[in-house]
N, C-alpha and C positions, 0 to 999 in steps of 0.2 A: 846246579851243575849235572855236567854229561859225569855220569862212573866215567874212568878213565880205563878202565877193564874193556868198555862196549864201545869207549871211541877206537881202541885196540882191534876190537874185532870187526868192527865196521873195517875200516882198515884193507885189511887181512880180505873179510870177505868182497871190497871191493877189487880190488887186486887180482883174488881168484876170479871171479865173475868175468874181467874184460881180459885176462888170457888165456880164458876158457871161452869165450864169446869172441875172440880173435880166432884161436882152431876154428873152431864152426863158423865162420864165417869165411877163413880162407882156404881152409883144407878141407874143405868139402868135395872128395869125390868125386867127379865128373860119372862114374858109374854107381856112386851109393845105392846098396842093396839090403834089403832086412835082415839084420844078425838071426834076430831070432823074435819072439811074439809071445805074448803075456794074457792078456783076459780075455781074448779069443785071437783068429785067424787075422785080424784086421788090425790090432792093436800092437804096433809093428816098435822094434828098437835096433837103434842101427849103431855100425862101430863106432860114430862119430860121438854116441849117448855113453858110452864106453865112454872112449877117448878123452872126453870130457870131464866125465866123472871123475877117473883116475888122474888126469891135470891139477883138480882140483884141490882131492882127499892128498895127493903126494904133496901139493905147492902148505896149502895147511899145518898135516902132522910136521913137516921142516920146519915151521916155528913153531910150533905148540904140540908136541908128543905126544902129551895124554890128556890131548880130548876125547871125545868120543863123537858118530857119526850118523848119523841117518840119511842113507842117499836111494834114489830109486832105482838106479841098477847096481847095488845089490850090498852099497858097504855098508858095512853096521858093525861099531862096536863101542864100547859102554865109558869105557874112558877114565881117567883118577878124577879129570880138574874142575867136574863139575860143569863144564862144559860142551854141549854139543852142538856140532855141523848138523841141518837140517836139508838136504844137497836135491836139486831137479839140473841135472846138470845140460837138459833138453826138451825147456818145456814147450811140446809142441812140435814133437816129431815129426808126424804126418806130416805137417804143414812145410817140416823141411825138408822130407825125403819129396813132399814135389814141387820143390823150387820156392814156393810162397815165404813170401819174408815174415810173417809174424811167429815167430818164438825168439824161446827167451833164457838164459841164464838165470834161475834160482838160488839163492844161498842164504840163509839165517843161521845165526846165532842164539843158541838159549845158556841163559843161563839158572840152574836150579827150574829148568821146566818150561821159564818162560821167554818169550823171546821178546830180545833184549835189541838186534840188529839186522838191518835184513837190505839188502840189494839182489834186484834185476835191471841185467844185463840186458838190450834187446840191440840187436848189433846193426840188425837191417833197419833199423831206424834213425840210429845214430842216438841212440839214448841210453838214460843211464840212470834208474828209479833207485834211492836207498831212503833209509830210516834207524833212527836211533831212537831207543824206545825214551819217550818225555821231551824230544829234541826236534819234531814233525818230520814233515819230509821234503828229500831235496829231490829235482833230475839237472843233470846236463841232457845238452844235445846241441842241435843248432845255433840255440840262445849262446850268447856270451852269459860266460859265468853259472852258480847253480841257484837253481830257478825253487823257490818253493811251491811247494803243490799243496793244492784248496781247492775240495772238491766241488761242487755247483750251490747254487745258491740250491735253498730251501722250493722245490714244486709241484706240484700235486702229483702224482701218481698216471693223472689222465697224459701227462703230458713228457712222461718220462721214458728216453733211453736206455735200453737193458738191455746188455747180455749176455749168452748162458753157454753153457757148454753140449754134447751129448756121447755116452757112454758105448764104449763099443761092445757089450753081451744086448742081442738083439730086443730082449724084451724090455731089458731095460731102456734104451732107448726109444722103445715104440711108446713105451710111458712118459718118458722125458718130451716127445713130443707132442702128444696127446696134451699135459700140460702147457707146454707153449703155444698151444693152439688156443688156449684157454685163456690166456694172458694179453695176447695180440691185441683183442676188440679196446681192454683196458689200458693198455700204452701206448705212447707215442707211436714206439716199433721195439724188434728184435735185432737185434745182432748176434753173431756164431764166429768169435773170430777162429777158433785154436785151439788159443794158452788161456790157460786161467790165471796164469801170474800178471800177463798184459792186463788183460779186464782189467784186475785189482788194481794195479796199477793204473789201466785207464779212470777207474771211478775217482784214482786217487786227484788227478791230473784235472779234471770236469770234463772228461771226454766222456764219462755216460756217466748216469743219475742211477745206476742199479748194475748187481751181480747174480743171479743162484745158478748154481750147479749142483745136483746129488754128485756120490761117487771119489771124489775128489779125496789126495793122501795128501797128508803132513806137508811131502815136498812138492806141493801144487800151490798151496797156499801160504805156508810159513812164512814167508820173506811178502809175498802182496798184501796178508794179512796185516803186519806191519805197518805197510806203507799208507796204507788206507785209513787205518785210524789213526796216524798220526796227520794226515792231511785233512780229518773233519769229520771220517765217515763211520757209519756207526758197519760194525760188520758182528755174525752169529751166524748159528745151527738153527734149529728149530727152535721156536719160543725159549728160551732161558739160557740155552748153550752155547758152545761154542762152536766154531767150525768143526765139521765133522765127514766121517763118509757119506753119512746121512744126508748131510744139507750143510753146506757153505753157502751164505747169503751177504752182499754189501751194499750198501747204499747211501745216497746220504741225507741224513734226519730225515729230510721229509717222505724221502721214498723208501725207508729201511724197514719201517713195522708195517705200512702197508702192505710190502709186498711179502714179507715173513709170510704175514696173516692170510694173504689169495694161498700160497706153497703150503701152509699149513691145510687151510680147507679141501686145495684143490690135491693133495697126498701127494704131493710132491716127491718124497723121500721112501716111500714104496711101488710097490708095482699096483 
């Protein structure tokens, strides 16, 4: 039986993600510009990232004032309830800035440091993905009702479609390109969407066989990692580790371990 608290947290996350998604989709100004940069001049934040995070934190705080927050755009508080919300209000900001459709709102709820509920809303796809720990992963979209997410059947790495992403720091992305070049001959092909949250959900939904990226933060993978695992995928970082800034890997049971081993052999976690 699903813990009632986890169900409550999921419901709140779904509402917050839906409202933030509507704000981002319908409120995007025609003259959208960069509000500030982060790790480099091409790692950008827009006014809409900031507005979406404020909407999410205000909505959640109104229902649960004692919870903590960790948000990409600065929301940070410990809270006293044992619940912490990990928020990426706009995953895929550069896509959004350029008018590309692959961006998402990602909200995860942790209890005692463990992710128990997660939602990724992809408004331009018209799809939302969600999961509660131990209760499977689900999606809503153009189809009727909710659809259970199940990762693809086992396939060899040579037949795997794998996605990745690139950092905005020049020396890091240069090394990432070198790793990708070594991987391409060993896979069916590589994709690059620009949204870690959507990539993880695409592993969950069978649109990808695997995904890897270096340099992610907790808000990038928090909800998507849970959704992928609840759909039957395996996730981790370097061998024996959970996803972290060094490396995040997800894949079907047949792809995850050989992909992780290759990334270790290729030194994907460092320059």
